[in-house]
N, C-alpha and C positions, 0 to 999 in steps of 0.2 A: 047256499052258504050256511055253515053251521053257526048258530047263535046261542049263547048262554042266556037264560032268563035271569031276572033280577035276584031270584032266590039262589040260583047257582053262583052268581057273582058274590053275593053276600057270604055264602058258605066258603067260597074260595078265599075271600079276604080274611074271614075268621081263622081258617086253617093256616094261612100265611102268617097271620099275626102270632098264632101259637108257636109256629116254628121259629119266628124271629125272637120272641121272648126266650124260648128254650136255648137258641143259639147264643144269645147275649149272656144268659146265665152260665152256660158252659164256658164262654170266653172269659167272663169275670172270674170264675173259679180257677181257670187255667192261669190267668194273669196273677191271681193271688199267690200262686205257687212259685212265681218267678220274681225274685227281688229286683227292683229296678236299680239302675246304676246309681240314681240319687240315694236310694236306701242303702246300697252297699257302701256309699261314700259318706253317709250321714254319721260322722264322728261326733263325739260328745265331749264337752268341756265340763269338768266337775271340780268342785272345791274339795281338797283333800285334808286341809288343816282344821276343819271343823269351825265351830262358832266360838269366838272369844271377844270379850269386851275391851281387851287391852289393845294398845297400839302395837300389834304383833311384829316380832322380828323372827326371821327364819334364816339363820346363818348357814345351814347345810342340810342336805338330805341325801339318801342313798336308796337305789332301787334294788330289790332282792334279786338274786341270780335267776329265780324262776319267773321274774317279772310280776309276781302277784301281790307284792307288798312294797310300801315305801316307808322307810324309817326317816324321821326328821327331828330336828332340834328346834324348839321354839319356847318363848316365854308366854305360853297360853294362859297360865294360872297365876304366876307371880311375876310382876314386871322386872325385867333384867335378870331373871333366874331361868336359865335355858335347860329344859328337861327333854327327855327322849320319848318319842311317840312312834307308833306303827299304825298304818292305816292300809286297808286294801287298795290296790292301785286303781280299782274301779270306783272307789268312793265308799264312804261309810264313816262311822264314828271312830276317831283316833283312840288308841289304847296307850296309856302311859306305862312305860316299862320300868322306870326307876322307882325306888323308894324315895322318901323325902331327901332332898339334897340341900346343901348349905345355901342359904339365901344369897343371891348375888353371884353364884358359881354357874358354870356351864359344862355340859357334857360335849366334848369335842371329838373324842376318839370312840368309834363304834363300827361294827361290821357284822353283816349277816353271816351265818354259817353257810357252807356250800349248798346244803339242802334247803335253805331258806326257812327253816323251822324255828330258828332262834337268832338272837342278836347278842353279841358280846359288846360290852362297853366299859369305859373307865369313868367313875363318878366319885365326886367328893360328897359322900353321904353325911347327913346331919349327925348321925350317931357317933361317928369317929372323927370327922373332920379331915380324914386322909383320903387321897385318891386311891381307889381300889378297883379290882377287876370283877365284873359281874356278868352273868349270862341269864337271859330271860326268854321265854317262849314268845313268839310273835303275837299270840293270842292273849298275852297278858298273864299276870300271876306274879307272886313274889319272886324277885330276882335272887339268884344263888351266887354267893361270893366264891370266887375261885382261888384267890391268893391266900396264903397263910397270913398269920398275924404279922404286922409290921412293927419294926422298932420305932420308938418315939421319934417323930419327925420324918418317918419314912413314907414313901408314896410309890404307887405303880405308875410307870410312864406309858410307853407304847407297847403294843403286842402284835403278834403275827399268828395266823391260823395255819395249821398244816393243810395241804391240798385236800385231804379227805375230811377235814373238819374235826378230827378226833382229838387233836392236841392243840394247845395254845401255848406259845412261848411269849413271855413278857419280861420287861426290864423293871427292876425295882430296887430301892435301897432297903431291903427287908432285914438284913443282918446288922448293918451299921449305917447310921445316918450319913447321907451323901456319898455312900459307896454303892454304885450301881452294879447289879449282877443280873444274869439271865436265869430264868426259871421256866420249867415246863410242867404242865398239869393237864390231865385229860379234861375235855370240855364237859364230860359227864360227871366230873368230880373225881377225886381220888388223891393219890400221893403226889405231892409237889417235889420236883427234882431240881436241885441247884446245878445248872449246867456249867457254871464257870468256876466251880471248885471253892476251895477255902478262901476266906476273905483275906486279902493282902492290903496293907495300908495304902498302897499306891494304885490298887486296881480300880478301874472304872470302865465298864462296858459302854460303848457308844449307843445311845438309845435311838439313833438314826441309822445305825449300820448293823442290822442283823437280819438274816433271811433264812427261810427253811427250804431245803432242797426240794426239787419237784417230786421226788419219790417219798418225801416226808420223813426220811431217815436221819438226816443230819441238819445241824444248825451251823451256819457260817456267820462269823461276827468279827468286828474290829474292837480291840481292847488294848490297854497298856498293861498286860499281864506281867511282863518281864522287866520293863524299865518304865518308871513314871513318866507320863506324857509322851511316850513313844508308841504310836498306834501301829499294831501289827494285826495280821489276819489269822484267824483260828477256825477250826472246825471241831465239832463234838457231836456224838450221837444224841438224838433228841430224847432218848431214854436215860441219858447220863453216861459218863465213862471218861476215858482218857481223851484229852484234847490233842489236836494235831496243829502245829504251826505251819501255815501254808506259804508264807514268804520265806525267802532265803535270809541269810544274815544281813542285818540292817546296819548301815553306817551310822555314826553319831548324828543326831538330829534328823535322821530319816523317818518317814512315816508312810503307812498305807493310806491313800487318799479316798478311793472308792472301789467298789467291786460289783460284778454282775455274775450271777449263776448261769451256767449253760443249760439249754433245754434238755440235755441228755442226763442230767442229774448227777454227774460226776465231775464236771469241769467248773472252774471259777476263773474269771479274768479280773485282774486288778491293776490299778495304777499306784506307783510308789516311787519315791526318790530313794530307792533301795541301794543304789550304787554310787550316786553323785547327789550331794545335797541340792535341793531345789530343782532337780531335773527329773520330771515325771516320765517314767517309762512303763511299758505295758507287759504284763507277765501272765502266764497261764499256769494253773496248778490243779492237781487232782485233789478233791476235797477229802478223800479217804486216806490216801498215802502221803500227801504233802509234796509229791514230786512236782517240780515247777521249772519253767524256763521262760526266757524273754521272747516276746513276739515281734517287737519292732526291730528294725535294723539300726545301725549306728547313727546317732543323732549328731548334727553339727553343734558347735558351741552355741548355747542359748536355746537349743531345740527342746521340745516337749511333746508328749502325747496328751491330747485334750479330752477326747471322749471315745467311746467304743461300744460295740455290741456284737453278739453272736448271730450268725446266720441260723436259719430254722433248723438245719440238720447238724449244727455244731461243727460243720466242716471247715468254716473259716470265721475269723473275727475281723470286722470292719472297724477302722479307727481313723481319726483325724490327727495329723501331726505336722509340725514343720520339720520334717525328717530329712529334707535335702538342703534347704536354705532357711536360716533363722528368719522367723516372721512370715514365711511363705507357707501357709497352712493348706494342706492338701489331703485327699482321701485315699486310704490304703486298705489293702486286703491281705491278711496274713493267714497262712494255713494252720490248722490245728493238726500238728504232725508234719509229715513230709509234704513239700510242695513249694511253689514259687510265691514270693512276696510281689504284689502287683500294685502299682499306682493306678487308681481308677479314673481320675480326671486327666484330660490332656493339659498341655502347657497353658498357664494362666497369663493374662496380660499383666504388665507392670502394675503392682498394687493390688492385684486380684487375690482372692482367697476362696476356699471352700468353708462355709460357715456351719455353725451347729444346727441341730434340729433335723439332720438327715434321717431317712427312714429306710429300713429294709422292707421290700415289697413281699407280702406273703405269697408263697407258692410258686413264684416264677423266677427266683434267683436273680433279682435286680435290686438296686438301691436307688432311691431318689435323693438328690442332694441340691442344696441351695447355694448359688455361687454367682459372683460377677465374672464368669468365665469368658463371656463375649466382650463386654465393655466394663472397664473398671468403674465400680460404683453403681452399676445397674444390676440388681439382684434378680436372678431368674432360676427356674427349675430345670434340672437335667436328670437323666437316668443313665445308669451303667450296669452291666452285669456284675455280679459280686466277685467274679474271677477274671475280669478283662477290662481294659480301658474302654470308656464310653462317654459320649456327650450328646445324648438325644435331648434336644430342647423340648420341654413339655408344654410350656406356656405359649400362648399366641403373641402377636405383636403388642408392644406396650406403647402408650402415649409418651411423648417426650418427658423425661424425668420420672417416668413410671417405674414401679418395682413390684415384684411378687413379695408378699409378706411372709414372715418366717413361720407362722403357725399353720402350715399346710398339713393335710392328713391323707392317709392312704386307706382305702376300703379293705375290710377283712378278707375279701375274696381276691384282692390283688388286681381288680379291674380298673380302678380309677384313682387318680390323685385329685384332691379337692383343695383349692387355694383361693386366697383373696389377693387382688391386685388392682392397681389403678391403671387398667388397660385402656380405657377410653377417655377418662378425664383425670388430669393430674390431681392427686390427693383425694380422690374419691374411690374408695375400695369397693369392688363388686366381687361376686362369687363365681368361680369357674371350676370346671371339671375337665380333666384331660384323661384320655384312655391310656392305659399302661400296656406295654412299657414305653411306647414311643409317640403317643398322641393319636389323633388330633385333640385340640382343646376347644371348649365352647363355654360361653357365659350361661350360667344357670339361674342366677338371681333375676328377679323381675325388675323392670325399670324403676328408678328411684326418683323421688321428689327432689327438687333443687336442693343441693347441699346434703342430701341424705347419703348414707353409705352403710355397707355391711360391717358390723362391729366384730362378729366372731361367728363360729359355726360348730356343729357336731355332725359326725357321720353316723348313720344308724348301724348297729352291729350286723344287721342282715345285708348291708352294703347296697340297699335299695334307694336310699334317699339321704339328703342332707337337711339339717335343721339350722336355720340361721337367724341371728338377731340383727335387726336393721331399723333405722328410721326411714322406712321405705315410702310411707304414705304422708307422714307429717314430720317435718324437720325437727329433730330434737326429741322425738317420741319413739323410743325403741319398742318394737313389737316382734313377735316370733312367727317364723314362716318355715314351711317345709317344701322341698322341691325334689322330684324324682331325678336321680342321676342319669338315667337313660333318656331323659327328655320329658317335658311336660310342664304345665303351668305351676307356679308357686302358689301356695295356699296359706292364708293367715291362720294361726293356731289359737291365739288368745281371743277371749271375748273383748268387746269394746271396753276401752279403758276409761276410768273416771278422769276428769280434768287433772292434769299434772301427773297422772299415773304412768308407770313404766314397767315393762318386763325387765327383770334384772339379768345379770350374767349367770345366775344360778339356774341352769336348766340341763336336762339330760334325757337320753333316749333309753328305753328299757332294753334288756338283753335280747328279747324276742322281736324288737323293732316295732311292736304294736302300740306303744304308749310313749308319750312325751310328758315329762313332769317339769314344771317351772315355778319360779317364785316371782310374784308381781304385786304391786298395790293396784290391783285391777278394779276393786270395788270401792275402796276408801283410800284417799290420798295419804301416803305415809304408813298405811297398815299393810305390811307385806305378808301375803298368804300363799299357800301352796295349792297349785292347780294341776290337774291332769287332763291331757287331751287323749282320748281313748277311742 
């Protein structure tokens, strides 16, 4: 029999030890190259609003289109004087964008340019005391005033940016105090154009009713150009020029109520009591030529159109109306051009209605609507094709006296509808997702503490998950959670809260879906600060 002597055995053991150490070293190096699942999911919570000794308030914030910056309003420096700041969404020192503003005032209107490089805002600066329009780079620097000099008492109101960010249209009483007109100016600075023409003693542009067409070529707005207090609909080139009246002749006391621009850049739909006083009907107009016609069919006595929207391809307009029977509000589809008018919901039970908040599902040619279609007073979700009758129930069974809540949302990819409902326990709202266009539905929020419920939610722009606010762990203490829509556990997003602390309703998801920004008194009770989960 062959035998190793002690020297051979010792040498063998030394050699084996060397190979073991070498193998472990190689394994360690290999593992270092592969991020663990825990590392991949190790998201970070950062404070975005910086350090302030004041009892901070943050009434609003906005995330830039490229998701790299957050603009927010806060009284960081002077109590109850709310100024505008920008901070990288990954954290850092906030940069103030405005020059000194009047003590006690607040910047409420602001917007990033489409390329995320600048912010436009309206501020009441200390030097003039008037609200004026400014633009500043996100990196800071002196803001540039965009409006011309204002008449004594004049102010800039709201503004809209063109889709490419090259022009801004704003409302101001720049020529005569309390006479509001529309102006356009390049965001890079330059000549200001009065879009609404000469000042008339009765003229007043509605600062809540002007929009820029999707191609950036025209501005559509409501104003009483022709008769004092008679609101009509007009269109004008964004570079200035002759305006076009979009509504037909208006009866005495008639008005245009609201309008929406079509996604093709040439159509506008509007509601007006154009033919019969206090009877709102739906019309379609070409924003360049002014050619217009009525979309709804004959209404019964007392009937009205209530709300409306274009389908994605502008081939149809969906609207709600009591078009067949007064006070029986149903959902209809009208062709843009030739085609059939279609009622989308089947017969309703006595007392039933289709309610507001319905949504067109992106990409698949369906609409989701909220109705007590099955049982009067029991509100549920249904889907229908945009050009055919349909009643696919989307929610699962509800507890006795349960309802689906009105603030449901549809993912951008058209795959899910997300909604709150008291499905299992009456008056306890939980979060559900239903596959589109026909279901099934599943609860996606985590189990709740006794008396806890989901307060509200947001859907991520990438359609991957929902973020929801709930007192899920402690009754009366709202915290922030996210949950994958395709299935998976919910995860809390905020850090542990100080006693009496809350996450507020002010939270949002970045356009790239990678960040969530929220306001909470997370560290000091009553001191509301801005945080990011990245």
